[in-house]
C-alpha positions as CSV (number, residue, x, y, z in Angstrom):
1,M,7.2,4.0,-10.7
2,D,5.1,3.8,-13.8
3,I,2.3,1.3,-14.3
4,G,4.5,-1.0,-16.4
5,S,7.2,-1.1,-13.8
6,I,4.8,-1.9,-11.0
7,Q,3.2,-4.7,-13.0
8,W,6.7,-6.2,-13.7
9,L,7.7,-5.9,-10.1
10,E,4.4,-7.6,-9.1
11,K,5.1,-10.6,-11.3
12,V,8.6,-10.9,-10.0
13,L,7.6,-10.8,-6.4
14,K,4.7,-13.2,-6.8
15,R,7.2,-15.8,-8.2
16,Y,9.8,-15.1,-5.5
17,D,9.8,-17.9,-2.8
18,G,11.5,-15.9,-0.1
19,A,10.6,-13.2,2.4
20,V,10.6,-9.5,1.3
21,L,10.2,-6.4,3.5
22,L,8.0,-4.1,1.4
23,V,7.1,-0.6,2.2
24,S,4.6,1.1,-0.1
25,H,1.8,3.6,-0.2
26,D,0.1,1.8,-3.0
27,R,-2.7,-0.2,-1.4
28,Y,-3.7,-1.9,-4.6
29,F,-0.1,-3.2,-5.0
30,L,0.1,-4.3,-1.4
31,D,-3.3,-6.2,-1.7
32,K,-1.9,-8.0,-4.8
33,I,1.4,-9.0,-3.2
34,V,1.4,-9.3,0.5
35,T,0.3,-12.4,2.5
36,K,1.2,-11.0,5.9
37,V,1.4,-7.5,7.4
38,I,3.6,-6.6,10.4
39,D,2.4,-3.5,12.2
40,L,5.3,-1.7,14.0
41,E,4.1,0.8,16.6
42,R,5.5,2.1,19.8
43,G,8.2,-0.6,20.0
44,K,5.8,-3.5,19.4
45,A,5.3,-5.6,16.4
46,R,1.9,-7.3,15.6
47,M,1.5,-9.7,12.7
48,Y,-1.7,-10.0,10.6
49,L,-2.2,-12.8,8.1
50,G,-3.7,-11.7,4.8
51,N,-3.4,-8.7,2.5
52,Y,-3.4,-5.0,3.4
53,T,-7.3,-4.8,3.2
54,A,-7.6,-7.7,5.7
55,Y,-5.2,-5.9,8.0
56,V,-7.1,-2.6,7.8
57,E,-10.4,-4.4,8.5
58,K,-8.9,-6.3,11.5
59,E,-7.3,-3.1,12.9
60,E,-10.6,-1.2,12.6
61,N,-12.5,-4.0,14.3
62,D,-10.0,-4.5,17.1
63,S,-9.5,-0.8,17.9
64,G,-13.2,0.1,17.5
65,G,-12.3,2.7,14.9
66,G,-9.5,4.0,17.1
67,K,-6.9,3.9,14.3
68,K,-8.5,6.7,12.4
69,G,-7.6,7.2,8.8
70,L,-6.4,3.8,7.8
71,R,-9.0,3.6,5.0
72,E,-9.3,7.3,4.4
73,S,-5.7,8.2,4.0
74,T,-5.4,7.7,0.2
75,G,-4.3,11.4,0.0
76,G,-6.0,12.2,-3.3
77,N,-4.8,9.1,-5.2
78,Q,-6.9,8.1,-8.2
79,T,-7.2,4.6,-9.6
80,S,-6.1,4.3,-13.2
81,G,-7.8,2.0,-15.7
82,S,-5.6,-1.0,-14.8
83,G,-6.5,-0.7,-11.1
84,Y,-3.2,0.9,-10.0
85,R,-3.3,4.1,-8.2
86,K,-1.9,7.3,-9.8
87,A,-0.9,10.1,-7.5
88,K,-2.1,13.6,-8.4
89,S,0.6,15.4,-10.1
90,S,1.9,18.5,-8.4
91,S,2.9,21.7,-10.1
92,T,6.5,21.8,-9.1
93,R,7.9,22.8,-12.5
94,E,10.3,25.7,-12.5
95,K,9.2,28.7,-14.5
96,K,11.4,29.6,-17.4
97,H,12.5,33.2,-17.5
């Protein structure tokens, strides 16, 4: 999604009064939208109140750093001027013959 679409979706979700199951790799977006994180792992669900950053901090404290990579797994994403993350573009264009 482009930045404009993400900003539109953020506004819509903030006004929505119901529950939404949201899966995203965009941590900035998650921090702005979520109020609760449910961690599903090995057949168990654990609920954390707060945004994604609060979840990461709680997980790191609870596991003594055992869940490696929660913070470091941005995978080369860069933050654009508006605060949203832009993924590095890959060169997957086909060569013209």
